[in-house]
C-alpha positions as CSV (number, residue, x, y, z in Angstrom):
1,X,21.1,-0.2,-3.9
2,X,20.1,0.7,-0.1
3,X,17.5,2.8,0.7
4,X,17.9,6.6,1.3
5,X,19.0,7.3,4.8
6,X,16.4,8.7,7.1
7,X,17.5,11.9,9.3
8,X,15.6,12.3,12.6
9,X,15.9,15.3,14.2
10,X,14.4,15.0,17.7
11,X,15.8,16.6,21.3
12,X,13.7,13.9,23.3
13,X,16.3,10.7,23.7
14,X,13.1,8.7,24.9
15,X,11.3,9.5,21.6
16,X,14.4,9.1,19.3
17,X,15.6,5.9,21.0
18,X,12.5,4.2,20.2
19,X,11.9,5.9,16.8
20,X,15.7,5.1,15.7
21,X,15.4,1.5,17.0
22,X,12.3,0.8,15.1
23,X,13.0,2.5,11.5
24,X,16.8,0.8,11.6
25,X,14.6,-3.1,12.5
26,X,13.0,-2.3,9.4
27,X,16.1,-1.9,7.4
28,X,16.4,2.0,7.5
29,X,19.6,4.0,7.9
30,X,19.3,6.4,10.9
31,X,21.1,9.3,11.9
32,X,19.8,11.0,14.7
33,X,20.3,15.0,15.3
34,X,19.1,16.3,19.2
35,X,19.3,19.9,17.9
36,X,18.5,21.5,14.5
37,X,21.2,23.9,13.8
38,X,23.6,20.9,12.4
39,X,20.9,20.2,10.2
40,X,21.3,23.8,8.7
41,X,24.9,23.1,7.6
42,X,24.2,20.6,5.0
43,X,22.6,16.9,4.8
44,X,24.6,13.8,2.9
45,X,23.5,13.2,-0.4
46,X,22.2,9.8,0.3
47,X,19.4,11.2,2.8
48,X,15.7,11.2,1.3
49,X,13.7,12.3,4.1
50,X,13.7,14.1,7.3
51,X,11.7,13.6,10.4
52,X,11.4,16.7,12.0
53,X,10.4,17.7,15.8
54,X,9.2,21.4,16.0
55,X,10.1,22.2,19.4
56,X,13.8,22.0,19.3
57,X,16.2,23.6,22.2
58,X,18.2,25.5,19.9
59,X,16.1,26.7,16.8
60,X,12.7,26.8,16.1
61,X,11.7,23.6,13.6
62,X,9.8,25.9,11.2
63,X,13.0,27.6,10.3
64,X,14.8,23.9,10.1
65,X,12.1,23.0,7.8
66,X,12.0,26.4,5.5
67,X,16.1,26.0,5.3
68,X,15.4,22.3,4.1
69,X,13.0,22.7,2.0
70,X,15.3,25.8,-0.2
71,X,18.2,23.7,0.1
72,X,16.7,20.3,-0.8
73,X,14.0,20.7,-2.8
74,X,13.2,16.8,-3.5
75,X,13.8,16.1,0.3
76,X,10.9,14.6,2.3
77,X,9.9,16.2,5.2
78,X,7.8,14.5,8.0
79,X,7.0,17.1,11.1
80,X,6.3,15.2,13.9
81,X,5.3,17.3,16.8
82,X,2.7,17.5,19.7
83,X,1.4,21.4,18.2
84,X,-1.8,19.8,17.2
85,X,-3.8,23.2,16.4
86,X,-4.8,23.9,12.4
87,X,-2.9,26.8,12.6
88,X,0.1,24.9,13.4
89,X,-0.4,22.4,10.7
90,X,-1.0,25.0,8.0
91,X,2.3,26.4,9.2
92,X,4.3,23.6,8.8
93,X,3.0,22.7,5.5
94,X,3.8,26.4,4.5
95,X,7.3,26.0,5.8
96,X,7.8,23.0,3.1
97,X,6.8,20.0,4.9
98,X,5.6,17.1,3.0
99,X,3.4,15.6,5.9
100,X,2.7,16.3,9.5
101,X,2.0,14.0,12.2
102,X,0.9,14.7,15.6
103,X,1.9,13.1,19.0
104,X,1.1,10.9,20.4
105,X,1.0,8.9,17.2
106,X,0.6,5.2,15.8
107,X,3.8,3.9,15.0
108,X,2.2,1.8,12.2
109,X,1.0,4.8,10.7
110,X,4.2,6.8,11.2
111,X,6.4,3.4,9.3
112,X,3.3,3.5,6.6
113,X,4.1,7.1,5.9
114,X,7.6,6.6,5.9
115,X,7.4,4.0,3.6
116,X,5.3,6.0,1.0
117,X,7.7,9.1,1.2
118,X,10.6,7.2,0.4
119,X,8.8,5.3,-2.5
120,X,8.0,8.6,-4.1
121,X,11.9,9.2,-3.7
122,X,12.9,6.2,-5.3
123,X,10.3,6.8,-8.1
124,X,11.2,10.3,-8.8
125,X,13.5,9.7,-11.7
126,X,12.0,11.9,-14.4
127,X,10.0,10.2,-17.6
128,X,9.4,12.1,-21.0
129,X,5.6,13.4,-21.1
130,X,3.6,15.9,-22.3
131,X,2.3,18.8,-20.2
132,X,-1.3,18.8,-18.8
133,X,-3.4,21.7,-19.7
134,X,-6.5,22.7,-18.1
135,X,-8.3,26.0,-18.7
136,X,-5.4,28.6,-17.8
137,X,-3.4,26.1,-16.2
138,X,-0.3,23.9,-17.6
139,X,1.9,21.2,-15.5
140,X,4.8,19.7,-16.7
141,X,5.4,16.7,-14.7
142,X,8.7,15.8,-15.9
143,X,10.2,19.2,-15.3
144,X,7.9,19.5,-12.0
145,X,6.6,23.2,-12.9
146,X,3.2,24.7,-13.3
147,X,1.8,27.7,-14.5
148,X,-1.1,29.9,-14.2
149,X,-1.4,31.5,-17.7
150,X,2.3,33.3,-17.7
151,X,2.8,33.2,-14.3
152,X,4.8,30.1,-12.8
153,X,3.2,29.1,-9.7
154,X,5.5,28.3,-6.4
155,X,4.5,24.9,-5.3
156,X,5.7,22.5,-2.4
157,X,6.4,19.2,-3.9
158,X,2.6,17.8,-2.8
159,X,0.7,20.5,-3.7
160,X,2.0,19.9,-7.2
161,X,1.4,16.4,-7.0
162,X,-2.1,17.2,-6.2
163,X,-2.6,19.7,-8.9
164,X,-0.9,17.4,-11.2
165,X,-3.5,15.1,-10.2
166,X,-6.4,17.1,-10.7
167,X,-5.2,18.8,-13.8
168,X,-5.2,15.4,-15.3
169,X,-9.0,14.6,-14.2
170,X,-9.9,18.3,-14.9
171,X,-13.7,18.2,-15.1
172,X,-13.7,15.0,-13.3
173,X,-14.7,14.4,-9.2
174,X,-11.5,12.4,-8.0
175,X,-12.0,10.8,-4.7
176,X,-10.4,11.6,-1.4
177,X,-9.3,8.0,-1.1
178,X,-7.4,8.4,-5.0
179,X,-5.8,11.3,-4.1
180,X,-4.4,9.7,-1.1
181,X,-3.3,6.8,-2.7
182,X,-1.6,8.5,-5.9
183,X,-0.3,11.5,-4.0
184,X,0.4,10.1,-0.3
185,X,1.5,6.8,-1.9
186,X,-0.8,5.0,1.0
187,X,-4.2,3.5,1.9
188,X,-6.0,6.1,3.7
189,X,-8.5,5.2,6.4
190,X,-8.0,8.3,9.0
191,X,-8.5,11.6,8.9
192,X,-7.4,13.7,5.7
193,X,-6.6,17.0,7.7
194,X,-3.1,16.9,5.5
195,X,-4.9,16.6,2.2
196,X,-7.8,19.3,3.1
197,X,-4.6,21.7,4.5
198,X,-2.9,21.1,0.9
199,X,-6.1,22.1,-1.0
200,X,-6.1,25.2,1.1
201,X,-2.5,26.3,-0.3
202,X,-3.3,25.2,-3.4
203,X,-6.3,27.4,-3.7
204,X,-4.6,30.7,-2.7
205,X,-2.2,30.3,-5.4
206,X,-5.0,29.4,-8.4
207,X,-7.8,31.3,-10.1
208,X,-10.8,32.1,-7.9
209,X,-13.3,28.6,-7.5
210,X,-10.7,26.5,-9.3
211,X,-11.2,23.9,-7.5
212,X,-14.6,22.4,-6.1
213,X,-15.3,20.5,-2.8
214,X,-17.2,18.0,-3.2
215,X,-18.6,16.9,0.1
216,X,-18.5,12.6,1.0
217,X,-16.3,12.5,-2.0
218,X,-13.5,14.5,-2.8
219,X,-12.6,17.5,-5.1
220,X,-12.8,18.6,-8.8
221,X,-10.8,20.8,-10.9
222,X,-13.2,22.7,-12.9
223,X,-11.9,22.9,-16.3
224,X,-12.7,26.4,-17.3
């Protein structure tokens, strides 16, 4: 079976042409859109990943991201943009993106992230497994649903994966490199700002002090 197709939404012809050529050389089917509005009318069922620029000429990329997340919950969305402030990253992830890469970027890093997201899509077939529990938190990995007490949590895909890992290891330290390997499916050697931003968003949805930062190590979910 061929890998899922990639939709590249980028209005800069030079960037789009170069990226499409490189991705094509790696065996991916790439469909390029120079504007965001066509993506709002629907994507093909074989699309697994959208690489999305935010500075589009017809519609804000964040609006495109929000629409795609609602319409395609399992779709991987990688924002590729020059907006490099922490608030921009938070806004992108809050809009539903799984990942955020700032221009200029290293091509090798982009390709690694593309491979990681498509591996997650390929491995997304649900398997029967027992729900995970820690204190008031319950995580059903097969259904990809989570609750705090009786209240179901509204989680983005990576937030869910992160919470599932922390709940499975409740009360134990989970190193950053393990989180990046198991949640983002990549060996991470650079910045972990994406992880930190996801933890910040997850904390806002959990009981106070549920996640402890272990400086120089990683994070721990408090079991109580």
